[in-house]
Jmol script that loads the backbone (N, CA, C; Angstrom):
load data "model"
ATOM      1  N   MET A   1     -39.882  70.104  39.552  1.00  0.00           N
ATOM      2  CA  MET A   1     -38.509  69.231  39.907  1.00  0.00           C
ATOM      3  C   MET A   1     -38.316  69.901  41.223  1.00  0.00           C
ATOM      4  N   SER A   2     -38.081  69.380  42.337  1.00  0.00           N
ATOM      5  CA  SER A   2     -37.987  69.738  43.538  1.00  0.00           C
ATOM      6  C   SER A   2     -36.571  69.252  43.991  1.00  0.00           C
ATOM      7  N   LYS A   3     -35.951  68.190  43.445  1.00  0.00           N
ATOM      8  CA  LYS A   3     -34.641  67.698  43.285  1.00  0.00           C
ATOM      9  C   LYS A   3     -34.010  67.929  42.274  1.00  0.00           C
ATOM     10  N   PRO A   4     -32.600  68.347  42.346  1.00  0.00           N
ATOM     11  CA  PRO A   4     -31.819  68.466  41.007  1.00  0.00           C
ATOM     12  C   PRO A   4     -31.400  67.226  40.459  1.00  0.00           C
ATOM     13  N   VAL A   5     -31.294  67.512  38.953  1.00  0.00           N
ATOM     14  CA  VAL A   5     -30.622  66.322  38.346  1.00  0.00           C
ATOM     15  C   VAL A   5     -29.049  66.004  38.512  1.00  0.00           C
ATOM     16  N   ARG A   6     -28.741  64.683  39.041  1.00  0.00           N
ATOM     17  CA  ARG A   6     -27.344  64.434  39.207  1.00  0.00           C
ATOM     18  C   ARG A   6     -26.543  64.559  37.855  1.00  0.00           C
ATOM     19  N   ALA A   7     -25.657  65.451  37.775  1.00  0.00           N
ATOM     20  CA  ALA A   7     -25.111  65.825  36.410  1.00  0.00           C
ATOM     21  C   ALA A   7     -23.951  64.825  36.288  1.00  0.00           C
ATOM     22  N   SER A   8     -23.278  64.544  37.428  1.00  0.00           N
ATOM     23  CA  SER A   8     -22.124  63.809  37.400  1.00  0.00           C
ATOM     24  C   SER A   8     -21.813  63.087  38.625  1.00  0.00           C
ATOM     25  N   ASP A   9     -21.326  61.803  38.647  1.00  0.00           N
ATOM     26  CA  ASP A   9     -20.704  61.190  40.010  1.00  0.00           C
ATOM     27  C   ASP A   9     -19.344  61.732  40.468  1.00  0.00           C
ATOM     28  N   THR A  10     -18.661  62.850  39.930  1.00  0.00           N
ATOM     29  CA  THR A  10     -17.779  63.260  40.398  1.00  0.00           C
ATOM     30  C   THR A  10     -17.573  64.775  40.199  1.00  0.00           C
ATOM     31  N   PRO A  11     -16.886  65.380  40.774  1.00  0.00           N
ATOM     32  CA  PRO A  11     -16.500  66.869  40.882  1.00  0.00           C
ATOM     33  C   PRO A  11     -15.842  67.292  39.519  1.00  0.00           C
ATOM     34  N   TYR A  12     -16.321  68.572  39.218  1.00  0.00           N
ATOM     35  CA  TYR A  12     -15.794  69.389  38.117  1.00  0.00           C
ATOM     36  C   TYR A  12     -14.522  69.934  38.226  1.00  0.00           C
ATOM     37  N   GLY A  13     -13.410  69.780  38.091  1.00  0.00           N
ATOM     38  CA  GLY A  13     -11.981  70.478  38.396  1.00  0.00           C
ATOM     39  C   GLY A  13     -11.774  71.464  37.155  1.00  0.00           C
ATOM     40  N   ILE A  14     -12.071  72.631  37.652  1.00  0.00           N
ATOM     41  CA  ILE A  14     -12.103  73.806  36.721  1.00  0.00           C
ATOM     42  C   ILE A  14     -10.759  74.875  36.989  1.00  0.00           C
ATOM     43  N   GLU A  15     -10.159  75.292  36.026  1.00  0.00           N
ATOM     44  CA  GLU A  15      -9.056  76.527  36.450  1.00  0.00           C
ATOM     45  C   GLU A  15      -9.819  77.657  36.336  1.00  0.00           C
ATOM     46  N   VAL A  16      -9.951  78.503  37.347  1.00  0.00           N
ATOM     47  CA  VAL A  16     -10.544  79.608  37.313  1.00  0.00           C
ATOM     48  C   VAL A  16      -9.567  80.955  37.459  1.00  0.00           C
ATOM     49  N   GLU A  17      -9.953  81.871  37.013  1.00  0.00           N
ATOM     50  CA  GLU A  17      -9.277  83.099  37.038  1.00  0.00           C
ATOM     51  C   GLU A  17      -9.662  84.014  38.181  1.00  0.00           C
ATOM     52  N   ALA A  18      -8.902  84.764  38.757  1.00  0.00           N
ATOM     53  CA  ALA A  18      -8.902  85.691  39.920  1.00  0.00           C
ATOM     54  C   ALA A  18      -9.694  86.935  39.467  1.00  0.00           C
ATOM     55  N   GLU A  19     -10.718  87.133  40.360  1.00  0.00           N
ATOM     56  CA  GLU A  19     -11.660  88.163  40.340  1.00  0.00           C
ATOM     57  C   GLU A  19     -12.688  87.871  39.235  1.00  0.00           C
ATOM     58  N   LYS A  20     -12.789  86.822  38.558  1.00  0.00           N
ATOM     59  CA  LYS A  20     -14.022  86.543  37.588  1.00  0.00           C
ATOM     60  C   LYS A  20     -15.050  85.647  38.285  1.00  0.00           C
ATOM     61  N   THR A  21     -16.228  85.958  37.728  1.00  0.00           N
ATOM     62  CA  THR A  21     -17.518  85.477  38.125  1.00  0.00           C
ATOM     63  C   THR A  21     -18.056  84.299  37.323  1.00  0.00           C
ATOM     64  N   TYR A  22     -18.467  83.199  38.107  1.00  0.00           N
ATOM     65  CA  TYR A  22     -18.833  82.177  37.402  1.00  0.00           C
ATOM     66  C   TYR A  22     -20.254  81.805  38.168  1.00  0.00           C
ATOM     67  N   PHE A  23     -21.204  81.017  37.441  1.00  0.00           N
ATOM     68  CA  PHE A  23     -22.643  80.658  37.634  1.00  0.00           C
ATOM     69  C   PHE A  23     -22.694  79.223  37.828  1.00  0.00           C
ATOM     70  N   TRP A  24     -22.749  78.637  38.937  1.00  0.00           N
ATOM     71  CA  TRP A  24     -22.824  77.185  38.920  1.00  0.00           C
ATOM     72  C   TRP A  24     -24.194  76.806  38.663  1.00  0.00           C
ATOM     73  N   CYS A  25     -24.416  75.770  37.972  1.00  0.00           N
ATOM     74  CA  CYS A  25     -25.659  74.926  37.749  1.00  0.00           C
ATOM     75  C   CYS A  25     -26.107  74.299  38.957  1.00  0.00           C
ATOM     76  N   ALA A  26     -27.320  74.715  39.449  1.00  0.00           N
ATOM     77  CA  ALA A  26     -28.078  74.204  40.821  1.00  0.00           C
ATOM     78  C   ALA A  26     -28.915  73.046  40.456  1.00  0.00           C
ATOM     79  N   CYS A  27     -29.543  73.224  39.034  1.00  0.00           N
ATOM     80  CA  CYS A  27     -30.680  72.236  38.737  1.00  0.00           C
ATOM     81  C   CYS A  27     -30.197  70.928  38.289  1.00  0.00           C
ATOM     82  N   GLY A  28     -28.792  71.023  37.611  1.00  0.00           N
ATOM     83  CA  GLY A  28     -28.338  69.803  37.025  1.00  0.00           C
ATOM     84  C   GLY A  28     -28.689  69.696  35.648  1.00  0.00           C
ATOM     85  N   GLN A  29     -29.377  70.602  34.949  1.00  0.00           N
ATOM     86  CA  GLN A  29     -30.034  70.098  33.514  1.00  0.00           C
ATOM     87  C   GLN A  29     -29.093  70.933  32.773  1.00  0.00           C
ATOM     88  N   SER A  30     -28.196  71.808  32.993  1.00  0.00           N
ATOM     89  CA  SER A  30     -27.284  72.443  31.866  1.00  0.00           C
ATOM     90  C   SER A  30     -26.586  71.528  31.040  1.00  0.00           C
ATOM     91  N   GLU A  31     -26.391  72.051  29.776  1.00  0.00           N
ATOM     92  CA  GLU A  31     -25.663  71.457  28.862  1.00  0.00           C
ATOM     93  C   GLU A  31     -24.218  71.853  29.075  1.00  0.00           C
ATOM     94  N   ASN A  32     -23.808  72.789  29.713  1.00  0.00           N
ATOM     95  CA  ASN A  32     -22.519  73.311  29.967  1.00  0.00           C
ATOM     96  C   ASN A  32     -22.128  73.044  31.399  1.00  0.00           C
ATOM     97  N   GLN A  33     -22.180  72.052  31.947  1.00  0.00           N
ATOM     98  CA  GLN A  33     -21.789  71.844  33.183  1.00  0.00           C
ATOM     99  C   GLN A  33     -20.380  71.950  33.461  1.00  0.00           C
ATOM    100  N   PRO A  34     -19.956  72.353  34.534  1.00  0.00           N
ATOM    101  CA  PRO A  34     -21.101  72.608  35.944  1.00  0.00           C
ATOM    102  C   PRO A  34     -21.434  74.093  35.816  1.00  0.00           C
ATOM    103  N   PHE A  35     -21.631  74.963  34.663  1.00  0.00           N
ATOM    104  CA  PHE A  35     -22.145  76.067  34.774  1.00  0.00           C
ATOM    105  C   PHE A  35     -23.383  76.244  34.101  1.00  0.00           C
ATOM    106  N   CYS A  36     -24.172  77.180  34.594  1.00  0.00           N
ATOM    107  CA  CYS A  36     -25.613  77.468  34.252  1.00  0.00           C
ATOM    108  C   CYS A  36     -25.684  77.623  32.779  1.00  0.00           C
ATOM    109  N   ASP A  37     -26.636  77.269  31.945  1.00  0.00           N
ATOM    110  CA  ASP A  37     -26.926  77.610  30.770  1.00  0.00           C
ATOM    111  C   ASP A  37     -28.647  78.221  30.491  1.00  0.00           C
ATOM    112  N   GLY A  38     -29.263  78.408  31.667  1.00  0.00           N
ATOM    113  CA  GLY A  38     -30.564  78.943  31.813  1.00  0.00           C
ATOM    114  C   GLY A  38     -31.597  77.771  31.635  1.00  0.00           C
ATOM    115  N   SER A  39     -31.104  76.572  31.613  1.00  0.00           N
ATOM    116  CA  SER A  39     -32.037  75.382  31.733  1.00  0.00           C
ATOM    117  C   SER A  39     -33.154  75.367  32.979  1.00  0.00           C
ATOM    118  N   HIS A  40     -32.546  76.011  33.991  1.00  0.00           N
ATOM    119  CA  HIS A  40     -33.511  76.129  35.149  1.00  0.00           C
ATOM    120  C   HIS A  40     -34.734  76.917  35.068  1.00  0.00           C
ATOM    121  N   LYS A  41     -34.846  77.652  34.008  1.00  0.00           N
ATOM    122  CA  LYS A  41     -36.341  78.758  33.902  1.00  0.00           C
ATOM    123  C   LYS A  41     -37.307  77.705  33.969  1.00  0.00           C
ATOM    124  N   GLY A  42     -38.137  78.481  34.770  1.00  0.00           N
ATOM    125  CA  GLY A  42     -39.436  78.011  35.139  1.00  0.00           C
ATOM    126  C   GLY A  42     -39.510  77.080  36.400  1.00  0.00           C
ATOM    127  N   SER A  43     -38.313  76.851  36.978  1.00  0.00           N
ATOM    128  CA  SER A  43     -38.391  75.822  38.067  1.00  0.00           C
ATOM    129  C   SER A  43     -37.756  76.712  39.179  1.00  0.00           C
ATOM    130  N   GLU A  44     -37.808  76.093  40.500  1.00  0.00           N
ATOM    131  CA  GLU A  44     -37.367  76.886  41.465  1.00  0.00           C
ATOM    132  C   GLU A  44     -35.892  77.074  41.743  1.00  0.00           C
ATOM    133  N   PHE A  45     -35.278  76.528  40.700  1.00  0.00           N
ATOM    134  CA  PHE A  45     -33.591  76.528  40.964  1.00  0.00           C
ATOM    135  C   PHE A  45     -33.344  77.872  40.575  1.00  0.00           C
ATOM    136  N   THR A  46     -32.210  78.417  41.023  1.00  0.00           N
ATOM    137  CA  THR A  46     -31.334  79.669  40.382  1.00  0.00           C
ATOM    138  C   THR A  46     -29.836  79.099  40.650  1.00  0.00           C
ATOM    139  N   PRO A  47     -29.005  79.654  39.306  1.00  0.00           N
ATOM    140  CA  PRO A  47     -27.543  79.551  39.534  1.00  0.00           C
ATOM    141  C   PRO A  47     -26.909  80.086  40.945  1.00  0.00           C
ATOM    142  N   VAL A  48     -25.961  79.690  41.039  1.00  0.00           N
ATOM    143  CA  VAL A  48     -24.905  80.038  42.505  1.00  0.00           C
ATOM    144  C   VAL A  48     -23.848  80.654  41.845  1.00  0.00           C
ATOM    145  N   LYS A  49     -23.738  82.345  42.275  1.00  0.00           N
ATOM    146  CA  LYS A  49     -22.627  83.031  41.815  1.00  0.00           C
ATOM    147  C   LYS A  49     -21.528  82.383  42.533  1.00  0.00           C
ATOM    148  N   TYR A  50     -20.377  82.395  41.795  1.00  0.00           N
ATOM    149  CA  TYR A  50     -19.085  82.187  42.428  1.00  0.00           C
ATOM    150  C   TYR A  50     -17.887  83.103  41.862  1.00  0.00           C
ATOM    151  N   THR A  51     -17.259  83.780  42.756  1.00  0.00           N
ATOM    152  CA  THR A  51     -16.074  84.649  42.185  1.00  0.00           C
ATOM    153  C   THR A  51     -14.810  84.379  42.651  1.00  0.00           C
ATOM    154  N   ALA A  52     -13.892  84.147  41.893  1.00  0.00           N
ATOM    155  CA  ALA A  52     -12.823  83.435  42.218  1.00  0.00           C
ATOM    156  C   ALA A  52     -11.798  84.437  42.869  1.00  0.00           C
ATOM    157  N   LYS A  53     -11.089  84.043  44.012  1.00  0.00           N
ATOM    158  CA  LYS A  53     -10.172  84.997  44.659  1.00  0.00           C
ATOM    159  C   LYS A  53      -9.011  85.049  44.077  1.00  0.00           C
ATOM    160  N   GLU A  54      -8.637  83.909  43.634  1.00  0.00           N
ATOM    161  CA  GLU A  54      -7.388  83.885  42.984  1.00  0.00           C
ATOM    162  C   GLU A  54      -7.167  82.973  41.946  1.00  0.00           C
ATOM    163  N   SER A  55      -6.368  82.905  40.822  1.00  0.00           N
ATOM    164  CA  SER A  55      -6.314  81.955  39.734  1.00  0.00           C
ATOM    165  C   SER A  55      -5.846  80.884  40.227  1.00  0.00           C
ATOM    166  N   THR A  56      -6.595  79.657  40.242  1.00  0.00           N
ATOM    167  CA  THR A  56      -6.436  78.376  40.850  1.00  0.00           C
ATOM    168  C   THR A  56      -7.354  77.307  40.326  1.00  0.00           C
ATOM    169  N   LYS A  57      -7.085  76.027  40.662  1.00  0.00           N
ATOM    170  CA  LYS A  57      -7.964  75.038  40.160  1.00  0.00           C
ATOM    171  C   LYS A  57      -8.935  74.726  41.437  1.00  0.00           C
ATOM    172  N   VAL A  58     -10.332  74.679  41.214  1.00  0.00           N
ATOM    173  CA  VAL A  58     -11.430  74.475  42.287  1.00  0.00           C
ATOM    174  C   VAL A  58     -12.214  73.504  41.730  1.00  0.00           C
ATOM    175  N   TYR A  59     -12.825  72.736  42.702  1.00  0.00           N
ATOM    176  CA  TYR A  59     -13.688  71.669  42.279  1.00  0.00           C
ATOM    177  C   TYR A  59     -15.328  71.853  42.241  1.00  0.00           C
ATOM    178  N   PHE A  60     -15.868  72.024  41.342  1.00  0.00           N
ATOM    179  CA  PHE A  60     -17.446  72.354  41.689  1.00  0.00           C
ATOM    180  C   PHE A  60     -18.255  71.087  41.625  1.00  0.00           C
ATOM    181  N   CYS A  61     -19.112  70.976  42.408  1.00  0.00           N
ATOM    182  CA  CYS A  61     -20.018  69.898  42.709  1.00  0.00           C
ATOM    183  C   CYS A  61     -20.650  69.427  41.445  1.00  0.00           C
ATOM    184  N   GLY A  62     -20.633  68.318  40.975  1.00  0.00           N
ATOM    185  CA  GLY A  62     -21.220  67.702  40.082  1.00  0.00           C
ATOM    186  C   GLY A  62     -22.618  66.900  40.326  1.00  0.00           C
ATOM    187  N   CYS A  63     -22.689  66.451  41.661  1.00  0.00           N
ATOM    188  CA  CYS A  63     -23.964  65.522  41.919  1.00  0.00           C
ATOM    189  C   CYS A  63     -24.847  66.485  42.624  1.00  0.00           C
ATOM    190  N   LYS A  64     -24.556  67.690  42.772  1.00  0.00           N
ATOM    191  CA  LYS A  64     -25.585  68.619  43.213  1.00  0.00           C
ATOM    192  C   LYS A  64     -26.312  68.547  44.696  1.00  0.00           C
ATOM    193  N   SER A  65     -25.518  67.645  45.479  1.00  0.00           N
ATOM    194  CA  SER A  65     -25.860  67.266  46.638  1.00  0.00           C
ATOM    195  C   SER A  65     -25.123  68.027  47.738  1.00  0.00           C
ATOM    196  N   THR A  66     -24.223  68.720  47.448  1.00  0.00           N
ATOM    197  CA  THR A  66     -23.180  69.532  48.351  1.00  0.00           C
ATOM    198  C   THR A  66     -24.206  70.313  49.166  1.00  0.00           C
ATOM    199  N   ASN A  67     -23.385  70.407  50.503  1.00  0.00           N
ATOM    200  CA  ASN A  67     -23.818  71.027  51.560  1.00  0.00           C
ATOM    201  C   ASN A  67     -22.865  72.754  51.366  1.00  0.00           C
ATOM    202  N   ASN A  68     -22.224  72.589  50.437  1.00  0.00           N
ATOM    203  CA  ASN A  68     -21.193  73.782  50.380  1.00  0.00           C
ATOM    204  C   ASN A  68     -21.503  74.363  48.934  1.00  0.00           C
ATOM    205  N   GLN A  69     -22.445  74.783  48.276  1.00  0.00           N
ATOM    206  CA  GLN A  69     -22.569  75.262  47.264  1.00  0.00           C
ATOM    207  C   GLN A  69     -21.728  76.444  46.848  1.00  0.00           C
ATOM    208  N   PRO A  70     -21.058  76.452  45.617  1.00  0.00           N
ATOM    209  CA  PRO A  70     -21.037  75.394  44.370  1.00  0.00           C
ATOM    210  C   PRO A  70     -20.047  74.603  44.590  1.00  0.00           C
ATOM    211  N   MET A  71     -19.264  74.353  45.618  1.00  0.00           N
ATOM    212  CA  MET A  71     -17.896  73.554  45.669  1.00  0.00           C
ATOM    213  C   MET A  71     -18.200  71.996  46.243  1.00  0.00           C
ATOM    214  N   CYS A  72     -17.593  71.330  45.473  1.00  0.00           N
ATOM    215  CA  CYS A  72     -17.844  69.893  46.088  1.00  0.00           C
ATOM    216  C   CYS A  72     -17.135  69.621  47.553  1.00  0.00           C
ATOM    217  N   ASP A  73     -18.225  68.825  48.193  1.00  0.00           N
ATOM    218  CA  ASP A  73     -17.885  68.639  49.512  1.00  0.00           C
ATOM    219  C   ASP A  73     -17.913  67.072  49.857  1.00  0.00           C
ATOM    220  N   GLY A  74     -17.699  66.287  48.855  1.00  0.00           N
ATOM    221  CA  GLY A  74     -17.605  65.011  48.884  1.00  0.00           C
ATOM    222  C   GLY A  74     -19.291  64.172  49.052  1.00  0.00           C
ATOM    223  N   SER A  75     -20.272  64.786  48.864  1.00  0.00           N
ATOM    224  CA  SER A  75     -21.609  64.358  48.835  1.00  0.00           C
ATOM    225  C   SER A  75     -21.809  63.246  48.054  1.00  0.00           C
ATOM    226  N   HIS A  76     -21.057  63.232  46.829  1.00  0.00           N
ATOM    227  CA  HIS A  76     -21.127  62.162  45.898  1.00  0.00           C
ATOM    228  C   HIS A  76     -20.843  60.895  46.124  1.00  0.00           C
ATOM    229  N   LYS A  77     -20.151  60.771  47.228  1.00  0.00           N
ATOM    230  CA  LYS A  77     -19.379  59.605  47.911  1.00  0.00           C
ATOM    231  C   LYS A  77     -20.598  58.891  48.737  1.00  0.00           C
ATOM    232  N   LYS A  78     -21.532  59.683  49.081  1.00  0.00           N
ATOM    233  CA  LYS A  78     -22.742  59.231  50.240  1.00  0.00           C
ATOM    234  C   LYS A  78     -23.974  58.942  49.452  1.00  0.00           C
ATOM    235  N   SER A  79     -24.217  59.649  48.374  1.00  0.00           N
ATOM    236  CA  SER A  79     -25.338  59.724  47.723  1.00  0.00           C
ATOM    237  C   SER A  79     -25.250  58.763  46.452  1.00  0.00           C
TER     238      SER A  79
END
end "model"
wireframe off; spacefill off
backbone 0.3
color backbone group
């Protein structure tokens, strides 16, 4: 698998906690979207580490086409 699976047509709005680390699913196969559950094992994909600077709502990419991993950059509107 060289292209990730499109998990969603919209971003995932998630309330994150300051200083907490999250691992975004880059392959699109996780059952725990937008976070990694290890489904990438055996592929060229690896999860992307994200550490929240503050407690706030952020938007993780769901289409897996973002150029700003792991955050949504609007790519879902183009592809």
